[in-house]
C-alpha positions as CSV (number, residue, x, y, z in Angstrom):
1,X,221.7,-71.1,98.9
2,X,219.6,-74.3,99.3
3,X,216.3,-74.3,97.5
4,X,213.5,-76.8,96.9
5,X,211.5,-76.8,93.7
6,X,208.0,-75.8,94.3
7,X,206.8,-78.1,91.5
8,X,208.6,-81.4,91.9
9,X,210.0,-80.9,95.4
10,X,213.6,-81.6,94.3
11,X,216.2,-79.9,96.5
12,X,218.9,-77.9,94.6
13,X,221.4,-75.2,95.3
14,X,222.5,-71.9,93.9
15,X,226.2,-71.2,94.1
16,X,227.6,-67.9,95.3
17,X,228.8,-67.0,91.8
18,X,225.3,-67.6,90.4
19,X,223.7,-65.7,93.3
20,X,226.1,-62.7,92.7
21,X,225.3,-62.6,89.0
22,X,221.6,-62.9,89.7
23,X,221.7,-60.0,92.2
24,X,223.7,-57.9,89.8
25,X,221.2,-58.7,87.0
26,X,218.3,-57.8,89.2
27,X,220.0,-54.5,90.2
28,X,220.7,-53.5,86.6
29,X,217.3,-54.3,85.3
30,X,215.3,-53.2,88.4
31,X,213.8,-56.7,88.9
32,X,212.3,-57.9,92.1
33,X,212.5,-61.6,91.5
34,X,215.0,-64.0,90.0
35,X,214.0,-67.2,88.2
36,X,216.1,-70.2,89.3
37,X,215.5,-73.2,87.1
38,X,215.1,-76.6,88.7
39,X,217.7,-79.1,87.4
40,X,215.1,-81.9,87.4
41,X,212.0,-80.4,85.9
42,X,213.6,-77.3,84.4
43,X,210.7,-75.1,85.6
44,X,211.4,-71.6,86.9
45,X,211.2,-71.0,90.7
46,X,211.1,-67.3,91.5
47,X,213.3,-66.1,94.3
48,X,212.8,-62.6,95.8
49,X,215.5,-60.0,95.8
50,X,215.2,-59.7,99.6
51,X,215.8,-63.4,100.1
52,X,218.9,-63.3,97.8
53,X,220.3,-60.3,99.6
54,X,219.7,-62.0,103.0
55,X,221.8,-64.9,101.9
56,X,224.5,-62.7,100.3
57,X,224.7,-59.6,102.5
58,X,228.0,-58.1,101.1
59,X,227.2,-58.6,97.5
60,X,228.3,-55.0,96.5
61,X,231.9,-55.6,97.7
62,X,232.0,-59.0,95.8
63,X,230.6,-57.3,92.7
64,X,233.4,-54.7,92.9
65,X,236.0,-57.4,93.3
66,X,234.6,-59.3,90.4
67,X,234.6,-56.2,88.2
68,X,238.2,-55.3,89.0
69,X,239.5,-58.9,88.6
70,X,241.0,-59.8,85.3
71,X,238.8,-61.8,83.0
72,X,239.4,-65.6,83.0
73,X,241.5,-66.8,80.1
74,X,239.6,-68.0,77.1
75,X,239.6,-71.7,76.3
76,X,241.5,-72.5,73.2
77,X,239.5,-74.8,70.9
78,X,241.6,-76.6,68.3
79,X,240.8,-75.7,64.7
80,X,240.0,-79.4,64.0
81,X,236.9,-79.0,66.2
82,X,235.3,-76.7,63.6
83,X,236.1,-78.8,60.6
84,X,233.2,-80.5,59.0
85,X,233.6,-84.2,58.3
86,X,232.0,-86.0,55.4
87,X,231.2,-89.7,55.3
88,X,233.8,-91.9,53.6
89,X,232.8,-93.6,50.4
90,X,232.8,-97.4,50.1
91,X,235.5,-97.3,47.5
92,X,237.8,-95.3,49.8
93,X,237.1,-97.7,52.7
94,X,238.0,-100.7,50.5
95,X,241.2,-99.0,49.4
96,X,242.2,-98.3,53.0
97,X,241.5,-101.9,54.0
98,X,243.6,-103.3,51.2
99,X,246.5,-101.1,52.2
100,X,246.1,-102.3,55.8
101,X,246.1,-105.9,54.7
102,X,249.2,-105.5,52.6
103,X,251.2,-103.9,55.5
104,X,250.1,-106.3,58.2
105,X,252.0,-109.6,58.4
106,X,250.0,-112.7,57.9
107,X,249.2,-114.4,61.1
108,X,249.2,-118.2,61.5
109,X,245.9,-119.7,62.6
110,X,245.9,-121.2,66.0
111,X,246.1,-125.0,65.9
112,X,245.2,-125.7,69.5
113,X,242.2,-127.9,70.0
114,X,239.5,-126.6,72.3
115,X,238.2,-129.3,74.7
116,X,234.5,-129.2,75.5
117,X,233.7,-128.2,79.1
118,X,233.1,-131.1,81.4
119,X,229.6,-131.5,82.5
120,X,228.8,-131.5,86.2
121,X,226.6,-134.3,87.5
122,X,223.1,-133.3,88.2
123,X,222.4,-132.4,91.8
124,X,220.0,-134.9,93.5
125,X,217.4,-133.8,95.8
126,X,217.2,-136.0,99.0
127,X,214.6,-135.5,101.5
128,X,214.5,-137.9,104.3
129,X,211.2,-137.9,106.2
130,X,211.5,-138.8,109.8
131,X,208.9,-141.2,111.1
132,X,207.8,-141.1,114.7
């Protein structure tokens, strides 16, 4: 369903899944309007139940299919995402750097000479005036 925000005039859409959940919510709670929030200004735009049902005429069948469908699998979040991290102390950082320096082989410094870039001659401005 294509909508336009009544406050900032930004066009936005409601997906069929969002429309279905909105109609089911309005049906359960006996509401007459649904508040669709604008993605730009985040203000609520009320959409009437009649208009929603006009754009989704067979919502009862879709609601039955959604209820009978198995729930989507839950996303597995790794346990490390829930671990709290603490800042590392300066002493610990220094110890890690020392170990890294000991393990890394010493590199030889580059002995190539860098030549300075050649300068381009300044462009001259020539304007020839024609005399008649």
